[in-house]
N, C-alpha and C positions, 0 to 999 in steps of 0.2 A: 141562448139568450131568451129572458122571459120578460113580459110586461103585462099589465092591464090592458084588456080589449074592451072598450066600452065600460059599462058600469058593473057588470057581473062575472067576467071571464077573466082568469089568468092563462095565457097562452104561451107557447114556446115554439122555438125555430133553432135548429142547429145548422152550422156552415159546414159543410162536407166538401168533398172534391167535386161534386157537381153543384156547388153553390148552397144557397139557403134552402132547407127544407121546407115543406109547406106547412105553415102555421098550425098547431094543434092544440086543443083547448086541454088544459091540465086539470083545472077545477072551476066550477061554477058556483056563485053564490050571491044572494042579494043581501049577505049580512058582513061583506068585506069591510074592515077597518082600514082606510086609506091615509097613510101618512107620508108626507113628501121626503121625509129622511129614513123611514123604517120600511124599507122596500122588500117585496117578496125576493127570497134567496133561493138560488139553484147551485147545487153541489154534484159535483161527478166524482164519485168515490175510486171509479176504476172499472175497466171492462164496460159493461152495460147498466151498471147501478148508478141511479141518480137519487138526490134527495131535493125536496123543495119545501119551502116553509112560507107561510102567510099568516095574517092576521084576521080573526073575526070577532064580531061582537058577541059578548056572552050576556049582556044584560042591557038596561035601557040607559045607564050612565054614560056621560061622554067619554069616559076612559074605562069602560067595561069591556075588555077585550082579551082573547086567548091567542096564543101561538098554536098553529096547527102545522104538522109535519106529514108528508107522504112520501114513500119510496117507489120507484119503478126499477125493476131488474131486466127490463127489456128496452132501455134506452127511451123512455117517456112513450111507449106504445100504449102500457097500462099503468095505473098508479093504485097503490094499496090505500085501504081504508085510513083516513085522517087520524092521527093520534095527537093528542095534548101533552108535551112533555113535563109540564108543570102539574103537580097532582094537589095543589091546595084547596081548590074548590072555590076559591074566592073571586068575586067579580070585581077584578081591577086590571092595572097595566100589567102587561106581559108583552116583550117583543125585543127587537134588535137582535136577532139570531145571527151567529156565526157558526160554521160546521168545520168538522176536522176528523180525522182517522183515528181510532183509538182501538187497538187490539183486535182488529178485525170488524169492529162495530163502527157506526157513524156517531161521532160525538158533536154535541151542540152546547152552546152557552146562550143564554139569554138574560135580559134585565127583568126583574121581578117586582112587582109592586104589592105583593102580599102583606107587607108590613105597613103599607101607606094607609092606615086605617081611617082615616077621616074622609078619604074620598076625593081630596083634591089633586091637583097636578104640581108637583114639586114643592108643595108647602104644607106638608103633613106631619103628623105626629111621629110617624115612623119614617124609614128611609128606603130608597130603592136599593135591591139587593142584586147579585150576580149569582145565577145557579148553573149547573151544568148537568148533563144525563147522556146516556147513550141509547142508540136504538139500532137493532138488527134488521135484517132483510125480511124477517118474519113480522116485524111490527111491534116486536116486544122491547120494552122500554127497561134500561137499567135503573141503577140508584140515583136518586134525586140528591145532589150534593150542593150546598151553599158555599160558593167561593168567596164571597166578599159581602159583608153585612151592610155596608153604606157606600153606594157609588153613585156617579152623576146620573140624573134621572132619564135623559133621552139622548145620550151621545151613542152613535153606532159603535158596535164592537168589532174585532177583527181576531181571526185565528188562522194559524198556519201549522203544518207539519214540517219539522225540522230534523236534523240528524239527531238531535236529543230528545225528540218527542214532541207532542203538541204544545205551542206556545200561544197564549192569547194576550191580548191588548185591550183595555178598556179605560175610560176616564173615571178615576176614583174621585172620592169626595172626603175631605177631612172635616172636623168639627169647625175648623175657622173658616171653612168654605175654600180651601185650597183645592184646586182641580187638576192634578197631573195626570199624565198617561202612565198606567200601570201595566206592568208586564207579569205574567205568571205562567208557570209549566203546570200542566194538568197532571203530569206524573211526579209532581212534588220533589223534582230534583234540585230545586232552589226555590226560597222564599219569594214571594211577590216582593217587587221593588219598581219604584218609577224609572222610566226611562230617562228622566231628567227632572230635577228639582226646578221646574219652570217659575214657581213663585206666583202663579195665576191665581188670585182671589177673586171669585165672582159669585155672588149670591143667588144664582140660578143657572139652569142648564144652558150651555151654548150651543147645542145640537151640533157638534162638530167632533166626531170620533177619529180614531187612528186608523191607518191602513199599513197592512204588511204584506211582505211577500218574501218566499224562501227558496232557496236553491241549493238543497244539500246542507252543507255547514254554514253557507251564508245567508244571512237575514237581512231584510232592510225594513224599516219602519218610518213612515212619514206622518206628521200630525201638525195640527194648528194649536196655537197658544196665543195668549195676548196679555202678558204681564204688564202693569203700568199703562194699560189701555194702548198698548203697542201690537197690533196683530201682526203675527209672522207664521211661517209654514217652515218647519224643520224636518231634516232627515238624519237618521243615524244607522250605523251598520254594524253587524257582528260577523265574525269569521269563525265562530265556535258554535254554532247551533242556537245562538240566541242566549248564551250563558253571560256573556259580557258584551256590551255595545261600546263603541268608540264615541266621542264627543260630538254634539250635534253640528251639522252643517246647516246654516240659514240659506233657504232657497229664494225667498221673495225679495222684491225691491222695495216693499211697502204695499200698502193697500190691499193686503191679503184677506180674503174671505174664508179660504180652508175648504173643506170637503175633498180631501185628498184620496189618490190612488196611486198605486205603482206597480211595475212588473220589471222582473230581470230581463235585460236584453242579451247578455251574455254573462260570463264567469266574474266580469269586473264592474258592469255598467247596469245602471237600472234607468228606466224611464219613468218619471213621476208626473201627475197632473194635480193641478187645484185652481181654485177660482180667485180671481183678483177683482178689482174694481176698476173700470175704465172709464173714459171721459163721457161716453154716451151710453154704454152698456157695460156688463160685465165681460171679463176676458177668461177663458179656459187656457191657461198656461201649461206646456209640456217642456220639461227640461229632461236632458240627461244628466246623470250623476256617476262620477266614477268612484268607485268604493275605495280604491288604492290611493290614487292621486288626490282624491276629493274636488276634482275639476267639475265645476257645474256649466253647462251650455244649453241656452234657450233652443229649443228645436221647432216648435210650431205653436200659434195661438189660434183659437177660435173666438169669435164674438158669441156671446151667450147671454141670456138673461140671468142676472144676478140674485134674483129673487128665489123664495123657496119652490117654486113651480118648476125650476130646471132640476131638482132633485140633486142626487149625487153622481156626477159623471163617472162612467165606468171605462177601464182599459181591459183588453184581452189580447191574446197572442194566437196566431194560427199560421203553421208552416212560414216562420220567419217573418210574417207581416202583423204589424199591430192595429188595433180595432179601437176606436174610442167612439161611445155613444152617450146622449144625454136627452133630456126631455125639453123640447120647446113648448112652453106653456101658452095658453091662450083659447080662444074660442074653437080654432081648429087645430087644437094641441096635437104635437105628433112626436114621436121619436126620430131624432136626427143622429146620424152616424158617419163614420169615414174611415177608410182604410188608409194606413200610414205605412211607408216603406222607409226602413232606417238603414242606410248604407254602412 
């Protein structure tokens, strides 16, 4: 688990058989670009190898910031010198990283604003793009490849490793401002395609990306959409590594805000979370969904601030127990968390 500690530090702690380890500083900087939706990411490649990404200002413009990535091969005791995966040299937006494994290296995707030439945010001559590259444990970067030349400007991305290879998901953008969730395999075994033709036309980024989880050949994806101004949260399943998905299952009962996350509980069932509007505050809803029967059951709810300050709540699993964490904003803001046992 990683978080901002104060203004100038990103710290980590790992849950072990002896509980949470003492928090340790990964990186310190007075140039962090902090975005409520574009959070630092930590990725466990396997063994004692970890990767972490964050954002730092690259210039004086409001949206002049770079992605930086560092690797640890000793489980966070020390970290490599940071590298910048994008090599355009342009002062502009770069962010929303997702990690995956690729041919022994760490792969990553990010949103890249190098073509947004006039310097604004989401209203420029050019469009936000999606790029990918790889990074090995020596800190060496692979080829920098553009995956899509026009995507939604600030929706988080998602990536998983499936039985068919790395699968990525992101919110695409068409010329008519339709913004579907798009799927693509990094190894090009299949052309990019939308998870569903939602038909949501919106002339600006909704800051609401997809989330995925994979378990061998089984893949689940959850996402927010709002065609005809009707907000909803959907989930879909694949049983062949992400090559084909079944029809969407709607999860919400109305008043959805989005910001989804999900994990597999067992071979058939996932736990999925999202934010909804409540009478007095927001509600973090957790439901279980059976991929075979398509049964949906409410599991647990939490009262939560529905504004941007609560960020993107996250799910994790350890030794058969589930962990949910979110930000409680305010003058004395803090990270809130709870362990959940699913029978």
